Structure formats: structure tokens, C-alpha cells
C-alpha positions in Angstrom: 0.0 0.0 0.0 1.7 3.1 -1.1 -0.9 5.8 -0.3 0.8 9.2 0.1 -1.1 10.7 3.1 1.4 13.1 4.8 0.1 15.6 7.3 1.6 17.2 10.5 0.5 16.6 14.0 1.7 16.8 17.7 3.4 14.0 19.5 2.9 13.1 23.2 5.2 16.0 24.1 3.4 18.7 22.1 6.2 18.8 19.3 5.3 18.9 15.6 5.9 15.7 13.9 5.0 14.4 10.4 2.6 11.5 10.2 3.6 8.3 8.4 3.6 8.5 4.6 2.3 5.0 3.8 0.4 2.3 5.8 3.6 0.2 6.3 5.3 3.2 8.1 2.1 3.8 10.1 1.9 0.1 11.1 5.5 -0.1 12.2 5.4 3.0 14.4 2.0 2.5 15.8 1.4 2.0 19.5 -2.5 2.9 19.6 -5.1 2.1 17.3 -6.9 4.9 15.5 -10.0 5.8 17.5 -11.9 6.9 14.4 -12.0 3.4 13.1 -15.2 1.5 13.4 -14.0 -1.4 15.5 -11.7 0.8 17.8 -14.3 3.6 18.4 -17.1 1.1 19.3 -14.7 -0.9 21.7 -13.4 2.4 23.3 -16.9 3.8 23.8 -18.8 0.7 24.3 -22.1 1.5 26.3 -22.3 -2.1 27.5 -18.8 -2.3 29.0 -16.9 -0.5 31.6 -15.8 1.8 28.7 -19.4 3.4 29.0 -17.7 6.0 31.4 -15.6 7.3 28.5 -18.8 7.6 26.3 -20.8 9.4 29.1 -17.9 11.8 29.7 -17.5 12.7 26.1 -21.2 13.2 25.5 -21.7 15.2 28.5 -18.7 17.4 27.4 -20.0 17.7 23.8 -23.6 18.4 24.9 -22.8 20.7 27.8 -25.7 23.2 28.1 -27.8 21.7 25.5 -29.5 18.7 27.4 -31.8 19.3 30.4 -29.7 17.1 32.7 -26.2 15.3 32.5 -26.1 11.8 31.2 -25.7 9.3 34.2 -25.9 5.9 32.5 -26.1 4.5 29.0 -26.7 1.2 27.3 -27.1 -0.1 23.6 -30.3 0.7 22.0 -31.6 -1.8 19.4 -28.6 -4.0 19.6 -28.7 -4.8 15.9 -27.3 -1.3 15.2 -24.1 -2.2 16.8 -23.6 -5.8 15.5 -22.2 -6.9 12.2 -20.4 -3.7 11.3 -18.4 -3.7 8.0 -14.7 -2.8 8.7 -14.2 -1.6 5.2 -17.1 1.0 5.4 -15.1 4.0 6.3 -17.3 6.8 5.2 -19.8 6.6 8.2 -20.6 4.6 11.1 -23.0 4.8 14.1 -23.3 4.0 17.7 -26.8 3.9 19.1 -27.7 4.0 22.9 -30.2 5.2 25.3 -29.7 6.7 28.8 -31.5 6.3 32.1 -33.7 9.4 31.1 -34.7 7.5 28.0 -33.0 9.8 25.8 -31.9 8.2 22.5 -28.4 9.0 21.2 -27.0 8.6 17.7 -23.4 9.0 17.8 -22.1 9.2 14.2 -18.4 9.3 12.8 -17.9 10.7 9.3 -14.4 10.1 7.8 -14.8 11.2 4.2 -16.7 14.4 3.1 -20.5 14.1 3.2 -22.6 16.3 1.2 -25.7 17.6 3.1 -24.5 16.3 6.4 -26.9 18.5 8.4 -29.9 17.4 6.5 -28.7 13.8 6.8 -28.5 14.0 10.5 -32.0 15.7 10.7 -33.3 12.9 8.3 -32.0 9.9 10.5 -33.0 11.7 13.9 -36.4 12.2 12.5 -36.7 8.3 11.7 -35.9 7.8 15.4 -38.7 10.4 16.4 -41.3 8.6 14.0 -40.3 5.1 15.5 -41.6 6.2 18.8 -45.1 6.7 17.5 -47.9 4.3 18.7 -51.0 3.1 17.0 -54.3 4.0 18.5 -56.6 7.1 19.3 -55.1 7.8 22.6 -51.6 8.4 21.5 -50.6 12.0 23.0 -47.2 12.5 21.0 -45.1 12.2 24.3 -41.6 11.8 22.8 -38.3 11.0 24.2 -35.6 13.4 23.1 -33.3 12.3 20.3 -29.7 13.5 20.4 -27.4 13.3 17.4 -23.6 13.8 17.8 -21.5 13.8 14.5 -17.8 13.8 14.8 -16.3 14.7 11.4 -12.6 14.5 9.9 -13.5 17.2 7.5 -14.6 20.8 7.5 -18.3 21.8 6.7 -18.9 25.3 8.1 -17.2 28.5 7.0 -15.8 29.9 10.4 -13.2 28.5 12.9 -15.6 27.1 15.5 -14.9 23.4 15.9 -18.3 22.5 17.6 -21.9 23.5 16.9 -24.8 22.7 19.1 -28.5 23.0 17.9 -32.1 22.1 18.8 -35.5 23.6 18.0 -35.5 27.2 19.2 -37.5 30.4 18.7 -35.9 33.3 16.8 -34.8 34.9 20.1 -32.9 31.7 21.1 -35.4 30.2 23.4 -35.9 26.5 23.3 -39.3 25.3 22.3 -38.7 21.5 22.2 -36.1 19.0 23.3 -37.3 16.6 20.8 -34.4 17.0 18.4 -30.8 17.9 19.6 -27.6 18.0 17.5 -23.9 18.5 17.9 -21.6 18.7 14.8 -17.9 18.4 15.7 -15.3 19.3 13.1 -12.1 17.8 14.3 -9.8 19.3 11.7 -10.5 22.7 13.5 -9.6 21.5 16.9 -6.0 22.6 17.2 -5.3 23.0 20.8 -1.8 21.8 21.7 -1.3 19.2 24.4 -0.2 21.7 27.1 -3.3 23.8 26.6 -5.8 21.0 27.4 -8.0 22.0 30.2 -11.5 20.6 29.9 -12.9 17.2 29.5 -14.0 18.3 26.0 -10.5 19.4 25.1 -9.0 16.0 26.3 -11.7 14.0 24.5 -11.4 15.7 21.2 -7.5 15.6 21.4 -7.6 11.9 22.0 -9.9 11.2 19.1 -7.8 13.2 16.8 -4.3 12.4 17.8 -4.1 9.1 19.7 -3.1 7.1 16.6 0.1 9.3 16.6 1.1 8.9 20.2 3.7 6.6 21.5 2.5 6.8 25.1 -0.3 8.3 27.2 0.4 12.0 28.1 0.6 12.9 31.8 -2.6 15.2 31.1 -4.6 12.0 30.9 -3.4 10.4 34.2 -6.2 9.9 36.7 -8.9 11.1 34.1 -11.9 9.0 32.8 -10.1 8.9 29.4 -7.2 7.1 30.8 -9.2 4.0 30.0 -9.2 4.9 26.2 -5.5 4.4 26.1 -5.6 1.0 27.6 -8.4 0.0 25.4 -6.7 1.2 22.0 -3.2 -0.2 22.8 -2.5 -2.5 19.9 -0.3 -4.7 22.0 -3.3 -5.7 24.2 -5.4 -6.5 21.2 -6.1 -10.1 20.0 -4.5 -11.2 16.7 -7.9 -11.2 15.1 -8.7 -7.6 16.4 -5.4 -6.5 15.1 -6.0 -8.0 11.7 -9.4 -6.4 11.5 -8.0 -3.0 12.6 -5.2 -3.2 10.0 -7.8 -3.9 7.3 -9.8 -0.9 8.3 -6.8 1.3 8.5 -5.7 0.1 5.0 -9.5 0.8 3.7 -9.5 4.2 5.4 -6.2 5.3 3.7 -7.5 3.9 0.3 -10.6 5.8 0.6 -8.6 9.0 1.5 -6.6 8.5 -1.6 -9.5 7.7 -3.9 -11.4 10.7 -2.6 -8.5 13.0 -3.0 -7.7 11.8 -6.6 -11.4 12.4 -7.3 -11.3 16.0 -5.8 -8.0 16.7 -7.7 -9.5 15.4 -10.9 -12.5 17.4 -10.7 -10.5 20.6 -9.9 -8.3 19.9 -12.9 -11.2 19.2 -15.2 -12.8 22.4 -14.1 -9.5 24.4 -14.7 -9.4 22.9 -18.2 -13.0 23.6 -19.0 -12.5 27.1 -17.9 -9.3 27.5 -19.9 -10.9 26.2 -23.0 -13.9 28.5 -22.6 -11.6 31.5 -22.2 -9.6 30.5 -25.3 -12.8 30.2 -27.3 -13.9 33.6 -26.3 -10.6 35.0 -27.4 -10.8 33.2 -30.7 -14.3 34.8 -31.4 -12.9 38.1 -30.8 -10.0 37.5 -33.0 -12.1 36.1 -35.8 -14.4 39.3 -35.6 -11.3 41.3 -36.2 -10.4 39.1 -39.2 -7.2 37.7 -37.7 -5.7 34.7 -39.7 -6.5 31.2 -38.5 -2.8 30.4 -38.0 -2.5 33.4 -35.7 -5.5 32.5 -33.7 -4.5 28.7 -33.3 -1.1 29.9 -32.1 -2.4 32.5 -29.7 -5.2 30.3 -28.1 -3.7 26.7 -28.5 -7.0 25.6 -30.0 -6.8 23.3 -33.1 -7.6 24.6 -36.6 -10.9 22.4 -36.5 -12.1 24.1 -33.2 -11.3 27.6 -34.7 -13.2 26.8 -37.9 -16.2 25.5 -35.8 -16.3 28.8 -34.0 -16.0 30.7 -37.1 -19.1 28.8 -38.4 -21.1 29.8 -35.4 -20.4 33.4 -36.2 -21.8 32.9 -39.7 -18.4 33.5 -41.4 -17.4 31.6 -44.4 
């Protein structure tokens, strides 16, 4: 695998380092699994294991001020959502759970750019709302809140804020319903260095974004709830089967990045070429109207003689 994925990040001491350029380099230097892989994320934040404390802490930090009361306990909702995950499905994966207040949570990780991601989140949250409906004449539309949290490895919004929290509000900002709650986290915009991590949110987002590049657990995580994440994601502690599946997922993730980047670059190049050709055609028209020789026009615009003659025909010139 020779994917060229080179970025910069900070190591466990807050120093700038270059990430591995290929999967082989990444695998050779790796101590912790990437938390933003399906299997690792679901193990690190499993609502049915001791790791639920990590999930609760992360959700409470991301949703601070937006839910009526802190989350105390969680468990899987609709177990089929969390089983049979496809390790090569790297563009999106979900974790579904419910808390002791009967609030339903959809935790989503988006790795590659997803168009209309806000509308997508609204659509799937609405499905969870609809699923609460009951048949019969006495149904009173009593709904449990649905909370959607989306972690993204790409940017969507124009400004520098890395987290957005939303719910149904009046124009003046007053909440009119807790039925739908959303939080969108753009991880590329979270750039706090290790020595400036202060809050639970800081530590949670830093771990999500950077753990795959660390060689040891930083001192900032000692005696914190997220200390458990490092133990869970340590590659040496995983079974051979788990390591194999994580390797396959990491390769698939890098492949998808490479394919996506190539598609974007190709689209940009195609757009540039189309724009250049259109401009040359406009120049050719103006030169033809000034009765410039065909040879001069082809040399100046780099259009073929056939292209120039075709443009000349559209102008009604013989």
C-alpha cells in the first residue's frame, strides 16, 4: 500500500511531527489504534462495558448546556445497530444508545466528506422520532428526546468554530422543544496543543484526533476518565484477530482517502481545463471578428484549426 497521506500533528510531548506517509510506516510506528476506526471507536466507547464511562464523559462534554440534565448511565439501543459492522465501510458508522432518562443517542463518525451532512442528520434523527409513535386513538405524542452527535474528519462550516450545538428554538434563542438535539464536531478545526488542554471536551477531542500518532499516554490523561481509552486502544493488548481487522480497516481508510483526494483533484483539474478552453474560445471569437488569420488564432489560443473553424461557423463567417 503506497498511499501518500502526509500531514503534521503533535506527539505526546506537544512537538510537531510528520505522520507516516504509507500504511507500512504507520503500522511499524503504531502503539495505539486509530480511535476513528469503526471497531476501535465502538470498543473504546462501548455503552455495554466499563468503557461506558468514556462515552458518558465525552457526550456530557460535547452536549454541555444543551440537554436538560447530565447523562448518568447508557446502554445499547436496538442491539442490531451495533452488530455486524463492516470494517471496510469507512465513510460513516454509528453507535446507538439510550440513557437512564430514556433519551436516545445517535453517535456518528464521518471520515470522508458527506454532502448535506446536516440534512442527513436531521433525516435519521427524524426516523428515530417517528419510530416512537404508537398506533391508537389515545396516543398523545409524548416523545423522548433524540440526540445526534456527529464527529467529522473534514470541515463543513465556514468559520473557525469546531463545535456547533443546535435544537428547536425560537428566533430569540429560547428552546421550544427538546425532541431534536444536534452537535456537529469538526475535528480538523480543533488545534489546541497538548499543554493547553484544560476541559474534558479538550481531552476527549484531542484523544480522538491524535491518539493514533502517540507513543505513550500523555501526563494530562493520568487519573482522568479517558485514561481507559489508552488501555483499550493499545495495539499490543488486542487479540490477533482484532489487530488484523484494525489493519484492514486502516488500509481501507487510507485507500478511501486516496481515492477521494484523486477524485477531488481530478474534478478541480477538469474544471480548470474547461474554464481555460472556454476563455480561449471567447478570445478566438474576438480575433475572428477582427479578421485575424486562422494560424495566428491557433497559435495564440492553442486551439486546433478545426476548433477555430467550428467557432467561425457559429459566427456565420465563411
